[in-house]
C-alpha positions as CSV (number, residue, x, y, z in Angstrom):
1,M,-36.5,-15.1,5.7
2,E,-34.6,-17.4,3.4
3,D,-33.9,-20.5,4.0
4,A,-30.6,-22.5,4.1
5,E,-30.1,-23.6,0.5
6,T,-30.9,-20.0,-0.8
7,R,-28.3,-18.3,1.3
8,K,-25.9,-21.1,0.6
9,K,-26.6,-20.5,-3.3
10,M,-26.4,-16.4,-2.7
11,V,-22.7,-16.6,-0.5
12,D,-21.2,-18.9,-3.8
13,K,-22.7,-16.5,-6.2
14,R,-20.7,-13.9,-4.4
15,L,-17.9,-15.3,-3.1
16,F,-16.8,-17.6,-5.8
17,K,-18.6,-16.3,-9.1
18,K,-18.6,-12.5,-8.4
19,M,-15.2,-12.1,-6.2
20,P,-12.9,-13.3,-8.7
21,L,-14.0,-11.2,-11.4
22,I,-14.4,-8.2,-9.3
23,R,-10.7,-8.9,-8.5
24,R,-9.4,-9.4,-12.0
25,E,-11.0,-5.8,-12.6
26,I,-9.4,-4.1,-9.1
27,A,-6.8,-1.2,-9.9
28,P,-3.2,-2.4,-9.7
29,P,-1.2,-0.4,-7.4
30,L,0.7,2.7,-9.1
31,L,4.3,2.5,-9.1
32,Y,6.0,6.1,-9.3
33,G,9.5,6.3,-9.0
34,S,12.6,4.1,-9.6
35,K,11.9,0.7,-11.4
36,T,14.3,-0.7,-9.3
37,P,14.0,0.9,-6.0
38,E,15.9,0.5,-2.7
39,I,13.6,2.2,-0.8
40,V,9.6,1.8,-1.1
41,L,7.0,3.9,0.4
42,A,3.6,2.4,0.3
43,G,0.0,3.8,0.8
44,W,-3.2,4.6,-0.2
45,G,-6.2,7.0,-0.8
46,S,-5.2,10.6,-0.2
47,L,-1.5,10.3,0.6
48,Y,-0.8,10.3,-3.4
49,G,0.6,13.7,-3.6
50,L,2.6,13.6,-0.8
51,M,4.1,10.2,-1.5
52,K,4.7,11.8,-5.0
53,E,6.5,15.1,-3.5
54,A,8.4,12.8,-1.2
55,V,10.0,10.5,-4.1
56,D,10.8,13.3,-6.1
57,A,12.5,15.2,-3.4
58,L,14.4,12.0,-2.2
59,S,15.3,10.8,-5.9
60,K,18.1,12.8,-6.0
61,D,19.8,10.7,-3.6
62,Y,18.1,7.4,-3.5
63,Q,16.9,5.0,-5.5
64,I,13.3,5.4,-4.6
65,A,9.5,4.6,-5.7
66,M,6.3,4.4,-4.2
67,L,3.5,2.4,-4.4
68,H,0.0,4.0,-4.0
69,F,-3.0,1.8,-3.9
70,S,-6.5,3.2,-5.0
71,E,-8.3,0.2,-4.2
72,I,-7.9,-2.0,-1.5
73,Y,-10.9,-4.3,-1.7
74,P,-10.8,-6.7,-2.5
75,F,-7.0,-6.3,-2.3
76,P,-5.3,-6.7,-5.6
77,S,-3.7,-9.9,-6.7
78,A,0.0,-10.1,-7.0
79,E,-0.5,-11.6,-10.4
80,Q,-2.0,-8.9,-11.6
81,T,1.0,-6.9,-11.1
82,A,4.7,-7.0,-9.4
83,H,3.8,-4.7,-6.3
84,L,4.9,-7.6,-3.8
85,K,8.3,-8.3,-6.1
86,I,9.1,-4.7,-6.0
87,L,8.4,-4.6,-2.0
88,G,10.0,-7.8,-1.6
89,E,13.3,-6.6,-3.9
90,A,13.5,-3.3,-1.6
91,R,16.0,-2.9,1.0
92,M,13.7,-0.5,2.9
93,T,9.7,-0.3,2.9
94,I,7.9,2.2,4.6
95,C,4.4,2.3,5.1
96,I,2.6,5.6,5.3
97,E,-0.7,5.6,7.2
98,N,-3.3,8.5,8.5
99,N,-4.0,6.3,11.3
100,A,-2.8,4.9,14.8
101,T,-3.0,1.4,14.2
102,G,-1.4,0.8,10.8
103,Q,-4.6,-1.2,9.4
104,F,-3.2,-0.8,5.8
105,A,-0.1,-2.7,6.6
106,R,-1.8,-5.3,8.5
107,L,-4.0,-5.4,5.7
108,I,-1.0,-6.5,3.4
109,R,0.2,-8.4,6.2
110,A,-2.9,-10.4,6.0
111,E,-3.8,-10.5,2.1
112,A,-0.1,-10.9,0.9
113,G,2.0,-11.9,3.8
114,Y,4.2,-8.9,3.4
115,V,5.4,-7.1,6.5
116,F,7.1,-3.6,6.1
117,T,10.5,-2.8,7.6
118,H,9.1,0.6,8.9
119,S,5.6,2.6,9.2
120,I,4.8,6.0,9.8
121,N,1.8,7.2,11.1
122,R,0.4,10.0,11.3
123,F,-3.0,10.0,13.9
124,D,-3.7,13.5,15.4
125,G,-6.0,14.9,12.7
126,R,-3.6,17.0,10.9
127,P,-2.3,16.1,7.4
128,F,1.3,14.9,6.9
129,M,3.5,18.1,6.0
130,L,6.2,17.4,3.3
131,E,8.8,18.4,5.3
132,E,8.1,16.3,8.4
133,L,7.7,13.1,6.0
134,I,10.9,13.4,4.8
135,G,13.0,14.1,8.2
136,E,11.1,11.0,9.5
137,I,12.4,9.4,6.1
138,N,15.6,10.6,6.5
139,G,15.9,9.6,10.3
140,F,15.3,5.9,8.9
141,L,17.9,6.4,6.5
142,G,20.4,7.9,9.5
143,R,20.2,11.4,7.8
144,V,19.5,13.9,10.2
């Protein structure tokens, strides 16, 4: 059993010495598509290929980009990249997730204070299909 002093030293070591170093090495989100997007798709993990295809398909008609996060803890700092600036300047931001509760959108709201204008959640155990995703995005854009 450790004493209170040892416990405090270990927490200080993890939170105040290690965590800032890890945060500096965390991979920033990848921006793909327009450098000045009006529409930004955001997601993480396995959604990379799907979001990239959606950006490619919709870029003919829109200034669109995606922000793909490959590492989310600790959350990438805004000082590392311009991801919060990109989201803040977009007319429409859509968080795409493979869960029912919007965990990634909540994480970004908690870590960065950013709230997406829209979200698309798939939670039936099946993967997103490109045509379905584009259909949902077009629904937000008023194009059916």
